[in-house]
TIVO-2410 file (N, C-alpha, C; in nm, 3 decimals):
# residues 140
REC num residu      c1      c2      c3 atome chaine
REC   1      M  12.520   7.621   6.866     N      A
REC   1      M  12.422   7.676   6.773    CA      A
REC   1      M  12.425   7.590   6.649     C      A
REC   2      F  12.312   7.540   6.611     N      A
REC   2      F  12.300   7.459   6.490    CA      A
REC   2      F  12.187   7.514   6.404     C      A
REC   3      M  12.205   7.505   6.275     N      A
REC   3      M  12.098   7.537   6.181    CA      A
REC   3      M  12.048   7.404   6.125     C      A
REC   4      V  11.919   7.386   6.129     N      A
REC   4      V  11.860   7.259   6.087    CA      A
REC   4      V  11.774   7.282   5.963     C      A
REC   5      G  11.792   7.196   5.865     N      A
REC   5      G  11.713   7.206   5.743    CA      A
REC   5      G  11.760   7.319   5.654     C      A
REC   6      E  11.672   7.362   5.566     N      A
REC   6      E  11.705   7.473   5.478    CA      A
REC   6      E  11.689   7.605   5.554     C      A
REC   7      V  11.795   7.682   5.554     N      A
REC   7      V  11.797   7.807   5.630    CA      A
REC   7      V  11.819   7.922   5.532     C      A
REC   8      S  11.738   8.025   5.545     N      A
REC   8      S  11.751   8.140   5.456    CA      A
REC   8      S  11.885   8.210   5.476     C      A
REC   9      E  11.928   8.282   5.375     N      A
REC   9      E  12.053   8.358   5.385    CA      A
REC   9      E  12.044   8.462   5.496     C      A
REC  10      E  11.927   8.520   5.515     N      A
REC  10      E  11.906   8.620   5.620    CA      A
REC  10      E  11.930   8.559   5.759     C      A
REC  11      K  11.881   8.438   5.781     N      A
REC  11      K  11.900   8.371   5.910    CA      A
REC  11      K  12.043   8.320   5.925     C      A
REC  12      K  12.104   8.275   5.816     N      A
REC  12      K  12.244   8.234   5.822    CA      A
REC  12      K  12.332   8.351   5.863     C      A
REC  13      R  12.301   8.469   5.810     N      A
REC  13      R  12.378   8.589   5.845    CA      A
REC  13      R  12.362   8.622   5.994     C      A
REC  14      L  12.241   8.609   6.047     N      A
REC  14      L  12.219   8.631   6.190    CA      A
REC  14      L  12.306   8.537   6.273     C      A
REC  15      V  12.308   8.410   6.239     N      A
REC  15      V  12.388   8.312   6.312    CA      A
REC  15      V  12.538   8.347   6.302     C      A
REC  16      E  12.581   8.386   6.184     N      A
REC  16      E  12.721   8.424   6.163    CA      A
REC  16      E  12.758   8.546   6.248     C      A
REC  17      V  12.676   8.647   6.248     N      A
REC  17      V  12.705   8.768   6.326    CA      A
REC  17      V  12.700   8.737   6.476     C      A
REC  18      A  12.609   8.650   6.519     N      A
REC  18      A  12.605   8.611   6.660    CA      A
REC  18      A  12.736   8.544   6.701     C      A
REC  19      K  12.791   8.461   6.614     N      A
REC  19      K  12.920   8.396   6.644    CA      A
REC  19      K  13.031   8.501   6.647     C      A
REC  20      E  13.027   8.596   6.555     N      A
REC  20      E  13.126   8.703   6.555    CA      A
REC  20      E  13.116   8.786   6.684     C      A
REC  21      C  12.993   8.806   6.733     N      A
REC  21      C  12.975   8.879   6.859    CA      A
REC  21      C  13.041   8.804   6.974     C      A
REC  22      L  13.024   8.673   6.978     N      A
REC  22      L  13.090   8.592   7.080    CA      A
REC  22      L  13.241   8.609   7.070     C      A
REC  23      E  13.295   8.596   6.949     N      A
REC  23      E  13.440   8.607   6.929    CA      A
REC  23      E  13.490   8.746   6.968     C      A
REC  24      T  13.414   8.850   6.937     N      A
REC  24      T  13.449   8.987   6.973    CA      A
REC  24      T  13.451   9.003   7.125     C      A
REC  25      G  13.353   8.944   7.191     N      A
REC  25      G  13.350   8.947   7.338    CA      A
REC  25      G  13.467   8.876   7.400     C      A
REC  26      I  13.504   8.761   7.343     N      A
REC  26      I  13.620   8.687   7.394    CA      A
REC  26      I  13.747   8.769   7.377     C      A
REC  27      E  13.763   8.835   7.263     N      A
REC  27      E  13.880   8.920   7.241    CA      A
REC  27      E  13.889   9.033   7.344     C      A
REC  28      A  13.774   9.085   7.387     N      A
REC  28      A  13.771   9.195   7.484    CA      A
REC  28      A  13.795   9.147   7.627     C      A
REC  29      A  13.781   9.017   7.651     N      A
REC  29      A  13.797   8.961   7.785    CA      A
REC  29      A  13.944   8.935   7.813     C      A
REC  30      R  14.007   9.032   7.877     N      A
REC  30      R  14.150   9.020   7.906    CA      A
REC  30      R  14.176   9.077   8.045     C      A
REC  31      P  14.287   9.039   8.105     N      A
REC  31      P  14.314   9.088   8.240    CA      A
REC  31      P  14.325   9.241   8.243     C      A
REC  32      W  14.268   9.297   8.347     N      A
REC  32      W  14.270   9.440   8.380    CA      A
REC  32      W  14.175   9.523   8.293     C      A
REC  33      A  14.095   9.457   8.208     N      A
REC  33      A  13.985   9.525   8.140    CA      A
REC  33      A  13.866   9.522   8.236     C      A
REC  34      R  13.752   9.569   8.191     N      A
REC  34      R  13.629   9.570   8.271    CA      A
REC  34      R  13.522   9.489   8.199     C      A
REC  35      L  13.428   9.434   8.277     N      A
REC  35      L  13.320   9.357   8.215    CA      A
REC  35      L  13.242   9.441   8.114     C      A
REC  36      G  13.228   9.571   8.139     N      A
REC  36      G  13.159   9.658   8.044    CA      A
REC  36      G  13.227   9.663   7.908     C      A
REC  37      D  13.359   9.638   7.905     N      A
REC  37      D  13.431   9.636   7.778    CA      A
REC  37      D  13.385   9.519   7.690     C      A
REC  38      I  13.354   9.408   7.755     N      A
REC  38      I  13.304   9.291   7.681    CA      A
REC  38      I  13.168   9.323   7.621     C      A
REC  39      G  13.078   9.374   7.704     N      A
REC  39      G  12.943   9.409   7.657    CA      A
REC  39      G  12.945   9.513   7.548     C      A
REC  40      T  13.031   9.612   7.562     N      A
REC  40      T  13.041   9.717   7.460    CA      A
REC  40      T  13.084   9.660   7.326     C      A
REC  41      A  13.185   9.574   7.328     N      A
REC  41      A  13.235   9.515   7.204    CA      A
REC  41      A  13.127   9.434   7.134     C      A
REC  42      I  13.053   9.354   7.210     N      A
REC  42      I  12.946   9.272   7.154    CA      A
REC  42      I  12.835   9.361   7.098     C      A
REC  43      Q  12.791   9.457   7.176     N      A
REC  43      Q  12.681   9.545   7.133    CA      A
REC  43      Q  12.717   9.622   7.007     C      A
REC  44      K  12.836   9.678   7.002     N      A
REC  44      K  12.878   9.754   6.884    CA      A
REC  44      K  12.876   9.667   6.759     C      A
REC  45      H  12.927   9.544   6.771     N      A
REC  45      H  12.931   9.457   6.653    CA      A
REC  45      H  12.790   9.418   6.608     C      A
REC  46      A  12.705   9.384   6.704     N      A
REC  46      A  12.568   9.345   6.669    CA      A
REC  46      A  12.494   9.461   6.603     C      A
REC  47      E  12.499   9.577   6.664     N      A
REC  47      E  12.425   9.692   6.612    CA      A
REC  47      E  12.481   9.742   6.480     C      A
REC  48      K  12.612   9.731   6.462     N      A
REC  48      K  12.674   9.768   6.334    CA      A
REC  48      K  12.617   9.683   6.220     C      A
REC  49      N  12.577   9.562   6.254     N      A
REC  49      N  12.522   9.470   6.155    CA      A
REC  49      N  12.370   9.468   6.151     C      A
REC  50      G  12.306   9.560   6.224     N      A
REC  50      G  12.161   9.574   6.218    CA      A
REC  50      G  12.083   9.486   6.313     C      A
REC  51      Y  12.149   9.430   6.414     N      A
REC  51      Y  12.083   9.341   6.509    CA      A
REC  51      Y  12.080   9.404   6.648     C      A
REC  52      S  12.005   9.341   6.737     N      A
REC  52      S  11.999   9.388   6.876    CA      A
REC  52      S  12.052   9.281   6.970     C      A
REC  53      V  12.087   9.322   7.092     N      A
REC  53      V  12.142   9.233   7.193    CA      A
REC  53      V  12.043   9.221   7.308     C      A
REC  54      V  12.006   9.099   7.342     N      A
REC  54      V  11.915   9.075   7.453    CA      A
REC  54      V  11.977   9.128   7.582     C      A
REC  55      R  11.896   9.197   7.661     N      A
REC  55      R  11.945   9.257   7.785    CA      A
REC  55      R  11.899   9.182   7.909     C      A
REC  56      D  11.801   9.094   7.894     N      A
REC  56      D  11.747   9.022   8.010    CA      A
REC  56      D  11.824   8.895   8.045     C      A
REC  57      L  11.915   8.853   7.960     N      A
REC  57      L  11.995   8.732   7.984    CA      A
REC  57      L  12.142   8.768   7.972     C      A
REC  58      C  12.227   8.696   8.041     N      A
REC  58      C  12.369   8.731   8.039    CA      A
REC  58      C  12.455   8.608   8.064     C      A
REC  59      G  12.585   8.626   8.045     N      A
REC  59      G  12.681   8.525   8.086    CA      A
REC  59      G  12.695   8.531   8.237     C      A
REC  60      H  12.778   8.444   8.291     N      A
REC  60      H  12.786   8.434   8.437    CA      A
REC  60      H  12.920   8.375   8.479     C      A
REC  61      G  12.952   8.401   8.604     N      A
REC  61      G  13.072   8.342   8.662    CA      A
REC  61      G  13.055   8.192   8.679     C      A
REC  62      I  13.169   8.123   8.679     N      A
REC  62      I  13.174   7.979   8.703    CA      A
REC  62      I  13.266   7.958   8.823     C      A
REC  63      G  13.219   7.885   8.923     N      A
REC  63      G  13.300   7.862   9.042    CA      A
REC  63      G  13.256   7.734   9.110     C      A
REC  64      L  13.224   7.743   9.238     N      A
REC  64      L  13.176   7.626   9.310    CA      A
REC  64      L  13.040   7.582   9.258     C      A
REC  65      K  12.964   7.680   9.208     N      A
REC  65      K  12.836   7.652   9.144    CA      A
REC  65      K  12.849   7.689   8.997     C      A
REC  66      F  12.761   7.635   8.914     N      A
REC  66      F  12.770   7.661   8.771    CA      A
REC  66      F  12.733   7.805   8.736     C      A
REC  67      H  12.632   7.860   8.801     N      A
REC  67      H  12.590   7.999   8.776    CA      A
REC  67      H  12.624   8.083   8.899     C      A
REC  68      E  12.724   8.168   8.885     N      A
REC  68      E  12.766   8.254   8.994    CA      A
REC  68      E  12.785   8.396   8.943     C      A
REC  69      V  12.809   8.488   9.037     N      A
REC  69      V  12.849   8.622   8.998    CA      A
REC  69      V  12.991   8.613   8.943     C      A
REC  70      P  13.029   8.700   8.854     N      A
REC  70      P  12.956   8.817   8.812    CA      A
REC  70      P  12.862   8.788   8.695     C      A
REC  71      D  12.763   8.874   8.678     N      A
REC  71      D  12.684   8.873   8.556    CA      A
REC  71      D  12.772   8.932   8.446     C      A
REC  72      V  12.774   8.868   8.332     N      A
REC  72      V  12.851   8.916   8.217    CA      A
REC  72      V  12.751   8.961   8.112     C      A
REC  73      E  12.720   9.092   8.115     N      A
REC  73      E  12.621   9.145   8.022    CA      A
REC  73      E  12.683   9.163   7.883     C      A
REC  74      H  12.599   9.153   7.781     N      A
REC  74      H  12.645   9.158   7.643    CA      A
REC  74      H  12.615   9.292   7.578     C      A
REC  75      F  12.596   9.392   7.660     N      A
REC  75      F  12.577   9.531   7.618    CA      A
REC  75      F  12.639   9.616   7.729     C      A
REC  76      G  12.666   9.741   7.702     N      A
REC  76      G  12.718   9.823   7.810    CA      A
REC  76      G  12.802   9.939   7.765     C      A
REC  77      S  12.880   9.989   7.860     N      A
REC  77      S  12.967  10.104   7.837    CA      A
REC  77      S  13.111  10.065   7.868     C      A
REC  78      P  13.204  10.112   7.787     N      A
REC  78      P  13.345  10.077   7.812    CA      A
REC  78      P  13.393  10.132   7.946     C      A
REC  79      G  13.483  10.058   8.008     N      A
REC  79      G  13.543  10.103   8.133    CA      A
REC  79      G  13.454  10.091   8.254     C      A
REC  80      T  13.340  10.023   8.241     N      A
REC  80      T  13.248  10.007   8.354    CA      A
REC  80      T  13.243   9.860   8.395     C      A
REC  81      G  13.185   9.837   8.510     N      A
REC  81      G  13.169   9.700   8.558    CA      A
REC  81      G  13.291   9.649   8.632     C      A
REC  82      M  13.280   9.526   8.675     N      A
REC  82      M  13.384   9.462   8.754    CA      A
REC  82      M  13.517   9.455   8.678     C      A
REC  83      L  13.625   9.472   8.750     N      A
REC  83      L  13.759   9.455   8.695    CA      A
REC  83      L  13.781   9.307   8.666     C      A
REC  84      I  13.835   9.276   8.550     N      A
REC  84      I  13.864   9.138   8.511    CA      A
REC  84      I  14.007   9.107   8.555     C      A
REC  85      V  14.023   9.002   8.633     N      A
REC  85      V  14.155   8.966   8.685    CA      A
REC  85      V  14.190   8.822   8.650     C      A
REC  86      P  14.319   8.790   8.642     N      A
REC  86      P  14.360   8.652   8.615    CA      A
REC  86      P  14.298   8.556   8.716     C      A
REC  87      G  14.255   8.441   8.665     N      A
REC  87      G  14.193   8.339   8.748    CA      A
REC  87      G  14.041   8.339   8.741     C      A
REC  88      M  13.981   8.447   8.692     N      A
REC  88      M  13.835   8.449   8.679    CA      A
REC  88      M  13.793   8.353   8.568     C      A
REC  89      T  13.682   8.286   8.592     N      A
REC  89      T  13.623   8.197   8.493    CA      A
REC  89      T  13.478   8.236   8.477     C      A
REC  90      F  13.437   8.258   8.352     N      A
REC  90      F  13.299   8.297   8.327    CA      A
REC  90      F  13.258   8.263   8.184     C      A
REC  91      T  13.129   8.273   8.159     N      A
REC  91      T  13.077   8.248   8.025    CA      A
REC  91      T  13.049   8.380   7.954     C      A
REC  92      I  13.062   8.374   7.825     N      A
REC  92      I  13.014   8.480   7.736    CA      A
REC  92      I  12.916   8.411   7.644     C      A
REC  93      E  12.792   8.459   7.640     N      A
REC  93      E  12.687   8.388   7.565    CA      A
REC  93      E  12.584   8.483   7.508     C      A
REC  94      P  12.626   8.570   7.419     N      A
REC  94      P  12.533   8.671   7.367    CA      A
REC  94      P  12.418   8.610   7.287     C      A
REC  95      M  12.299   8.662   7.313     N      A
REC  95      M  12.180   8.627   7.236    CA      A
REC  95      M  12.152   8.747   7.146     C      A
REC  96      I  12.160   8.726   7.017     N      A
REC  96      I  12.150   8.833   6.919    CA      A
REC  96      I  12.018   8.816   6.843     C      A
REC  97      N  11.940   8.923   6.837     N      A
REC  97      N  11.807   8.918   6.777    CA      A
REC  97      N  11.801   8.995   6.645     C      A
REC  98      M  11.719   8.946   6.555     N      A
REC  98      M  11.697   9.013   6.427    CA      A
REC  98      M  11.613   9.140   6.446     C      A
REC  99      G  11.528   9.141   6.546     N      A
REC  99      G  11.442   9.257   6.571    CA      A
REC  99      G  11.473   9.320   6.705     C      A
REC 100      T  11.370   9.337   6.787     N      A
REC 100      T  11.385   9.399   6.918    CA      A
REC 100      T  11.470   9.313   7.011     C      A
REC 101      Y  11.532   9.378   7.108     N      A
REC 101      Y  11.610   9.304   7.207    CA      A
REC 101      Y  11.522   9.243   7.315     C      A
REC 102      K  11.394   9.277   7.316     N      A
REC 102      K  11.305   9.231   7.422    CA      A
REC 102      K  11.265   9.085   7.403     C      A
REC 103      V  11.265   9.012   7.516     N      A
REC 103      V  11.231   8.870   7.515    CA      A
REC 103      V  11.140   8.839   7.633     C      A
REC 104      Y  11.082   8.720   7.630     N      A
REC 104      Y  11.003   8.672   7.744    CA      A
REC 104      Y  11.021   8.522   7.756     C      A
REC 105      I  10.989   8.469   7.873     N      A
REC 105      I  10.999   8.326   7.901    CA      A
REC 105      I  10.862   8.262   7.878     C      A
REC 106      D  10.859   8.155   7.800     N      A
REC 106      D  10.736   8.081   7.774    CA      A
REC 106      D  10.687   8.021   7.906     C      A
REC 107      Q  10.569   8.061   7.950     N      A
REC 107      Q  10.516   8.016   8.078    CA      A
REC 107      Q  10.476   7.868   8.078     C      A
REC 108      S  10.459   7.808   7.960     N      A
REC 108      S  10.419   7.668   7.956    CA      A
REC 108      S  10.531   7.575   8.002     C      A
REC 109      D  10.658   7.618   7.983     N      A
REC 109      D  10.768   7.533   8.031    CA      A
REC 109      D  10.864   7.607   8.125     C      A
REC 110      G  10.848   7.738   8.137     N      A
REC 110      G  10.931   7.815   8.228    CA      A
REC 110      G  11.077   7.825   8.188     C      A
REC 111      W  11.108   7.792   8.064     N      A
REC 111      W  11.248   7.784   8.020    CA      A
REC 111      W  11.273   7.847   7.883     C      A
REC 112      T  11.186   7.820   7.789     N      A
REC 112      T  11.206   7.864   7.652    CA      A
REC 112      T  11.199   8.016   7.644     C      A
REC 113      V  11.301   8.076   7.580     N      A
REC 113      V  11.307   8.220   7.563    CA      A
REC 113      V  11.260   8.253   7.422     C      A
REC 114      L  11.167   8.348   7.412     N      A
REC 114      L  11.111   8.390   7.284    CA      A
REC 114      L  11.128   8.540   7.269     C      A
REC 115      T  11.143   8.586   7.145     N      A
REC 115      T  11.152   8.729   7.121    CA      A
REC 115      T  11.013   8.790   7.123     C      A
REC 116      D  11.003   8.913   7.171     N      A
REC 116      D  10.873   8.982   7.179    CA      A
REC 116      D  10.808   8.997   7.042     C      A
REC 117      D  10.889   9.015   6.938     N      A
REC 117      D  10.834   9.038   6.804    CA      A
REC 117      D  10.834   8.912   6.716     C      A
REC 118      D  10.865   8.798   6.775     N      A
REC 118      D  10.866   8.669   6.706    CA      A
REC 118      D  10.967   8.660   6.592     C      A
REC 119      L  11.063   8.752   6.588     N      A
REC 119      L  11.169   8.744   6.488    CA      A
REC 119      L  11.279   8.651   6.537     C      A
REC 120      P  11.361   8.599   6.447     N      A
REC 120      P  11.465   8.503   6.484    CA      A
REC 120      P  11.572   8.559   6.578     C      A
REC 121      S  11.635   8.467   6.647     N      A
REC 121      S  11.743   8.498   6.739    CA      A
REC 121      S  11.849   8.389   6.726     C      A
REC 122      A  11.973   8.424   6.760     N      A
REC 122      A  12.082   8.325   6.758    CA      A
REC 122      A  12.168   8.346   6.881     C      A
REC 123      Q  12.225   8.238   6.933     N      A
REC 123      Q  12.308   8.248   7.053    CA      A
REC 123      Q  12.422   8.146   7.046     C      A
REC 124      W  12.538   8.194   7.085     N      A
REC 124      W  12.657   8.109   7.099    CA      A
REC 124      W  12.708   8.125   7.242     C      A
REC 125      E  12.777   8.025   7.293     N      A
REC 125      E  12.829   8.033   7.430    CA      A
REC 125      E  12.965   7.966   7.441     C      A
REC 126      K  13.053   8.031   7.518     N      A
REC 126      K  13.183   7.973   7.553    CA      A
REC 126      K  13.212   8.007   7.698     C      A
REC 127      M  13.286   7.918   7.763     N      A
REC 127      M  13.337   7.942   7.898    CA      A
REC 127      M  13.485   7.974   7.884     C      A
REC 128      I  13.529   8.081   7.951     N      A
REC 128      I  13.669   8.120   7.940    CA      A
REC 128      I  13.732   8.138   8.077     C      A
REC 129      L  13.863   8.122   8.078     N      A
REC 129      L  13.946   8.147   8.195    CA      A
REC 129      L  14.034   8.267   8.162     C      A
REC 130      I  14.038   8.364   8.250     N      A
REC 130      I  14.125   8.479   8.231    CA      A
REC 130      I  14.265   8.439   8.281     C      A
REC 131      T  14.363   8.457   8.195     N      A
REC 131      T  14.502   8.425   8.229    CA      A
REC 131      T  14.581   8.553   8.250     C      A
REC 132      E  14.708   8.540   8.283     N      A
REC 132      E  14.794   8.658   8.302    CA      A
REC 132      E  14.810   8.737   8.173     C      A
REC 133      T  14.797   8.669   8.058     N      A
REC 133      T  14.825   8.734   7.931    CA      A
REC 133      T  14.705   8.747   7.838     C      A
REC 134      G  14.589   8.697   7.878     N      A
REC 134      G  14.472   8.703   7.792    CA      A
REC 134      G  14.362   8.615   7.845     C      A
REC 135      N  14.320   8.517   7.766     N      A
REC 135      N  14.219   8.423   7.813    CA      A
REC 135      N  14.237   8.290   7.742     C      A
REC 136      E  14.176   8.190   7.799     N      A
REC 136      E  14.176   8.055   7.741    CA      A
REC 136      E  14.033   8.007   7.734     C      A
REC 137      V  13.990   7.963   7.617     N      A
REC 137      V  13.855   7.909   7.601    CA      A
REC 137      V  13.854   7.768   7.657     C      A
REC 138      L  13.764   7.742   7.751     N      A
REC 138      L  13.759   7.612   7.819    CA      A
REC 138      L  13.655   7.518   7.762     C      A
REC 139      S  13.557   7.571   7.692     N      A
REC 139      S  13.451   7.485   7.636    CA      A
REC 139      S  13.468   7.475   7.485     C      A
REC 140      W  13.419   7.368   7.431     N      A
REC 140      W  13.435   7.342   7.287    CA      A
REC 140      W  13.349   7.427   7.205     C      A
***
């Protein structure tokens, strides 16, 4: 995530909270927890700060292919979802919006994600490995 040019304090705060959401999700990613615990931690932090969490996009498992199961949602309920076990590798990549959580894909390129209300969004991503005692961040 980079900010280019002059950025308002309001947008800087969004970027900062999005990074905090990522860090909160990483802290929740530990052996014998559930994927829903990660989503809950991220959602609570975002909403506590007045932002929303995109529900149509998620993190994902990393294995033989780059995008694999499980889906790692950035919202949810504690104690739900797949059990997290040592050896799992996945991404946490919350997209945090200033307005509504609803987004759509730009049909002109089939890739660009835009918010329904045209308000700003910020996203950070890390790949982690679950260890016996916690997790290790694998990406810079």
